[in-house]
C-alpha positions in Angstrom: -90.1 10.4 5.6 -90.3 9.9 9.3 -91.4 12.4 11.7 -93.4 15.7 11.3 -92.1 18.5 9.1 -90.6 21.4 10.9 -92.9 24.5 11.3 -90.2 26.9 10.2 -90.0 26.8 6.4 -86.3 27.0 6.4 -86.2 23.6 7.8 -88.9 21.9 5.9 -87.4 18.8 3.9 -88.2 20.3 0.6 -85.6 18.4 -1.3 -84.9 14.7 -0.3 -84.2 11.2 -1.6 -86.4 9.1 0.7 -87.7 5.6 1.3 -91.5 6.0 1.0 -93.6 4.1 -1.4 -95.7 6.0 -4.1 -99.0 7.2 -2.6 -100.4 9.1 -5.5 -102.6 12.1 -5.3 -101.9 15.8 -6.0 -98.7 17.6 -5.0 -98.9 19.6 -1.7 -98.9 23.2 -2.6 -97.3 23.9 0.9 -94.3 21.8 0.0 -94.1 23.5 -3.4 -94.2 26.9 -1.6 -91.6 26.1 0.9 -89.2 25.0 -1.8 -90.0 28.0 -4.1 -89.4 30.5 -1.3 -86.1 28.8 -0.6 -85.2 29.0 -4.3 -86.1 32.6 -4.6 -84.3 33.6 -1.5 -81.1 32.1 -3.0 -81.8 33.4 -6.6 -83.4 36.9 -6.2 -82.7 37.4 -9.8 -85.5 34.8 -10.6 -88.0 37.6 -9.9 -90.8 38.0 -7.3 -91.8 34.7 -5.7 -95.5 35.6 -5.6 -95.8 35.3 -9.4 -94.2 31.9 -9.3 -96.5 30.8 -6.5 -99.6 32.0 -8.3 -98.5 30.1 -11.3 -97.8 26.9 -9.4 -100.9 27.2 -7.5 -103.0 27.3 -10.7 -101.0 24.5 -12.2 -101.6 22.1 -9.3 -105.2 23.0 -9.2 -105.5 22.1 -12.9 -103.3 19.0 -13.1 -102.5 17.9 -9.6 -98.8 18.7 -10.1 -96.5 21.3 -11.5 -93.1 21.3 -13.5 -89.9 22.7 -12.1 -88.0 25.1 -14.1 -84.6 23.8 -15.1 -82.9 26.3 -12.6 -85.3 25.0 -9.8 -84.5 21.4 -10.6 -80.7 22.1 -10.6 -80.9 24.1 -7.3 -83.1 21.4 -5.6 -80.8 18.4 -6.6 -77.7 20.4 -5.4 -79.2 21.3 -2.1 -80.4 17.6 -1.6 -76.7 16.3 -2.1 -75.3 19.3 -0.1 -77.6 18.8 3.0 -77.8 15.0 2.8 -74.7 13.9 4.5 -73.8 11.7 1.4 -71.8 14.6 0.0 -68.1 13.6 0.3 -65.6 16.1 1.6 -64.4 18.7 -0.7 -67.3 18.3 -3.2 -68.1 21.8 -4.6 -71.9 21.3 -4.5 -72.6 24.4 -6.4 -70.8 23.0 -9.4 -72.6 19.6 -9.2 -73.6 18.9 -12.8 -77.3 18.0 -13.2 -78.6 16.3 -16.3 -82.2 17.2 -16.8 -83.7 14.2 -18.6 -87.3 14.5 -17.4 -88.7 13.9 -20.8 -87.4 10.2 -20.7 -89.9 7.6 -19.7 -89.0 4.4 -21.6 -86.9 1.8 -19.8 -84.5 1.4 -22.8 -83.8 5.2 -22.9 -83.3 5.3 -19.0 -80.8 2.4 -19.3 -79.0 4.1 -22.1 -78.7 7.4 -20.3 -77.5 5.7 -17.1 -74.7 4.2 -19.1 -74.0 7.6 -20.5 -74.0 9.1 -16.9 -71.4 6.3 -16.0 -69.2 7.4 -18.8 -69.5 11.0 -18.0 -68.9 10.6 -14.2 -65.8 8.3 -14.7 -64.2 11.2 -16.7 -61.0 9.3 -17.3 -60.5 8.7 -13.5 -61.1 12.5 -12.5 -64.6 11.6 -11.1 -67.2 14.1 -12.0 -70.1 14.4 -9.4 -73.2 14.1 -11.3 -77.0 13.7 -11.0 -79.2 12.5 -13.8 -82.9 13.2 -13.3 -85.6 11.2 -15.2 -89.4 11.7 -15.5 -91.2 12.5 -12.1 -94.1 10.7 -10.6 -97.4 12.2 -11.6 -101.0 11.8 -10.2 -101.9 9.8 -13.1 -98.6 7.8 -13.7 -95.4 6.8 -11.8 -92.1 7.6 -13.1 -89.5 5.1 -14.1 -87.8 3.1 -11.2 -84.3 1.6 -11.1 -84.0 -1.6 -9.0 -80.3 -1.8 -8.6 -78.7 -0.2 -5.4 -75.7 0.9 -7.5 -75.3 1.1 -11.3 -72.2 -1.1 -11.2 -72.4 -4.0 -8.7 -71.4 -7.5 -8.5 -73.5 -10.8 -8.3 -73.8 -12.6 -5.1 -73.8 -16.4 -5.5 -74.1 -18.9 -2.7 -70.4 -19.5 -2.8 -68.8 -16.3 -4.1 -69.3 -12.7 -5.0 -70.9 -9.9 -3.2 -73.1 -11.5 -0.5 -75.1 -8.3 -0.1 -76.5 -8.8 -3.6 -77.4 -12.5 -3.1 -81.3 -11.8 -2.9 -81.1 -9.4 -5.7 -79.1 -11.7 -7.9 -81.7 -14.4 -7.2 -84.6 -12.1 -8.1 -83.1 -11.1 -11.4 -82.3 -14.7 -12.3 -86.0 -15.2 -11.9 -86.6 -12.4 -14.4 -84.3 -14.3 -16.9 -80.9 -13.2 -16.2 -78.3 -15.9 -16.8 -74.9 -15.6 -15.1 -71.8 -16.3 -17.1 -70.9 -20.0 -17.8 -67.9 -19.6 -15.6 -68.9 -17.5 -12.6 -66.5 -15.3 -10.8 -66.5 -13.1 -7.7 -66.9 -10.0 -9.8 -69.7 -10.6 -12.3 -71.4 -7.5 -13.3 -75.2 -7.5 -12.6 -77.5 -6.2 -15.3 -79.3 -2.9 -14.8 -83.0 -3.5 -14.0 -85.5 -0.7 -15.0 -89.3 -0.7 -14.7 -91.7 2.0 -16.0 -95.3 2.5 -15.2 -97.1 -0.8 -14.7 -94.9 -2.8 -17.2 -92.7 -5.6 -16.1 -89.0 -4.8 -15.3 -86.6 -4.9 -18.1 -83.0 -6.1 -17.9 -80.2 -4.3 -19.7 -76.5 -5.5 -19.9 -74.0 -2.7 -18.9 -71.6 -2.1 -21.7 -68.1 -3.2 -20.6 -66.6 -0.2 -22.3 -68.3 2.2 -19.9 -67.3 0.3 -16.8 -63.9 1.4 -15.3 -62.6 -0.9 -12.6 -59.5 -0.5 -10.5 -57.4 -3.7 -9.9 -56.4 -3.7 -6.2 -52.7 -4.0 -5.4 -50.7 -3.3 -2.2 -47.8 -1.0 -1.8 -45.7 -3.4 0.2 -47.2 -6.8 -0.3 -46.6 -8.3 -3.8 -48.9 -11.3 -3.2 -52.0 -9.0 -2.7 -52.4 -8.7 -6.5 -52.9 -12.5 -6.6 -56.1 -12.2 -4.6 -57.6 -10.9 -7.8 -59.7 -8.1 -6.2 -61.0 -5.1 -8.1 -63.7 -2.4 -7.7 -65.6 0.1 -9.7 -64.2 3.5 -9.9 -67.5 5.3 -9.5 -70.2 4.8 -6.9 -73.4 5.6 -8.9 -76.3 5.3 -6.5 -79.5 4.3 -8.4 -82.1 3.2 -5.8 -83.1 6.4 -4.2 -85.8 8.9 -5.2 -85.4 12.6 -5.2 -88.1 15.0 -3.7 -88.0 18.6 -4.5 -90.8 20.8 -3.4 -93.4 17.9 -3.2 -92.5 16.4 -6.5 -90.9 12.9 -6.5 -88.4 11.8 -9.1 -88.1 8.0 -8.5 -85.1 7.5 -10.8 -82.4 10.0 -10.0 -79.0 8.3 -10.1 -76.2 10.3 -8.6 -72.5 10.0 -7.8 -69.7 11.7 -5.9 -66.6 9.5 -5.4 -65.5 6.8 -3.1 -64.3 7.0 0.5 -61.6 4.3 0.9 -63.4 2.6 3.8 -66.5 2.0 1.7 -64.5 -0.4 -0.3 -61.9 -1.7 2.0 -64.0 -2.0 5.2 -67.6 -2.1 4.2 -67.4 -4.1 1.1 -64.1 -6.2 1.1 -63.6 -6.9 4.9 -67.3 -7.2 5.9 -68.4 -10.7 6.6 -71.8 -9.9 4.8 -70.1 -8.8 1.7 -66.8 -10.2 0.5 -65.3 -11.6 3.8 -61.7 -11.1 2.7 -60.3 -10.7 6.2 -59.6 -14.3 6.8 -57.7 -14.8 3.4 -55.6 -11.6 4.1 -54.8 -12.6 7.6 -53.7 -16.0 6.4 -51.3 -14.5 3.9 -50.0 -12.1 6.5 -49.3 -15.0 8.7 -51.4 -13.7 11.7 -52.8 -15.6 14.5 -56.5 -15.9 13.9 -57.2 -18.3 16.8 -58.5 -15.5 18.9 -59.8 -12.0 18.3 -57.5 -10.7 21.0 -54.6 -10.7 18.6 -56.4 -8.1 16.7 -55.8 -9.9 13.5 -59.1 -8.4 12.1 -57.8 -5.0 12.7 -54.5 -5.7 10.8 -56.1 -7.3 8.0 -58.6 -4.4 7.6 -55.8 -1.9 7.7 -54.0 -3.6 4.9 -57.1 -3.9 2.8 -57.8 -0.1 3.2 -54.1 0.5 2.4 -54.5 -1.4 -0.8 -57.5 0.4 -1.9 -56.1 3.9 -1.4 -52.8 2.9 -3.0 -54.6 1.3 -6.0 -56.9 4.2 -6.8 -54.0 6.7 -6.2 -51.9 4.6 -8.7 -54.7 4.5 -11.2 -55.2 8.2 -10.8 -58.9 7.8 -9.8 -60.4 10.3 -7.3 -60.9 8.8 -3.9 -61.0 10.2 -0.5 -60.0 8.8 3.0 -61.9 8.3 6.1 -60.0 10.9 8.1 -60.9 13.7 5.7 -64.5 12.4 5.5 -64.8 12.3 9.3 -64.0 16.0 9.4 -66.6 16.7 6.7 -69.4 14.7 8.5 -68.7 16.4 11.9 -69.0 19.8 10.3 -72.2 18.6 8.5 -73.7 17.3 11.9 -72.8 20.6 13.6 -74.6 22.6 10.9 -77.8 20.5 11.5 -77.9 20.8 15.2 -81.2 22.3 16.4 -82.3 23.2 12.9 -85.1 20.6 12.4 -85.4 18.3 9.4 -83.0 19.0 6.5 -83.0 17.6 3.0 -81.3 14.1 2.8 -80.6 11.2 0.5 -82.1 8.2 2.0 -82.4 4.6 0.6 -85.6 3.0 -0.5 -87.1 0.4 1.9 -85.9 -3.1 1.3 -88.3 -5.1 -1.1 
């Protein structure tokens, strides 16, 4: 994490998804203490914090790390999501489900449980916010790592697909992945998992656990002919979770989409699917100059199509107006309070 930790323990980033590389070494007792005091303040029924601190101090002295209780893990993951800014509006963070799978180390088992996460999170369209926590880093061994940015993502080819994934697509082709014989703009990338010092392994995502929403428009019949679609659930997989000095490098989590994440940032963006020009042409807009605001018109219709399609499919989604109010409230709550827990992406490889 960038910057120095706040001196006040209430502001210490005890729970975070961050972008640092693994440095090894024993867990900081100070970080553990900050988190445990925070946990016991919120859960007085857990007993006197001094007993837990003595236990953790001894465990760190002996092993270089310590093990969170199930209750501590759940609280830490929920606080990370609540205070990160990634939590979509209306999400009841206290009811966020946490799957405690810290005993899982093998790549094949990690992949299988990621697929189960996707099935549970999809929940027939009524999206269930969920976090799955796999084995942590230890002083003597790193935990498993997921290479994908999102569990369900599309290949980026030189002439089609999600251009944001072009480099990743090329790298997993070098690992042995073979695209379909007939390529499309929406070919699913495999899940890539590495454990310890072993080479990364590729796993095909079972088609039956991937729920995609075909995109149509409430007023434009031709929109369906564009053949656009999008996954129902955004499962983020390339972040690591830090709780009280312990790092969990594989901790996939999801809430639900904000409409503009799909319509503006994915479909309209020139660095992704670049659909503005095709939509503008179908709309009969003058694209000879930006002063006609054709990009704005096309972006608007893309976002209308996304919200309409998810609502028609009865898949949970929120809009950017509701999300803006949530983000403003979140920023106000952080003002003058120092560092707070956060979800942050890994550095680009």
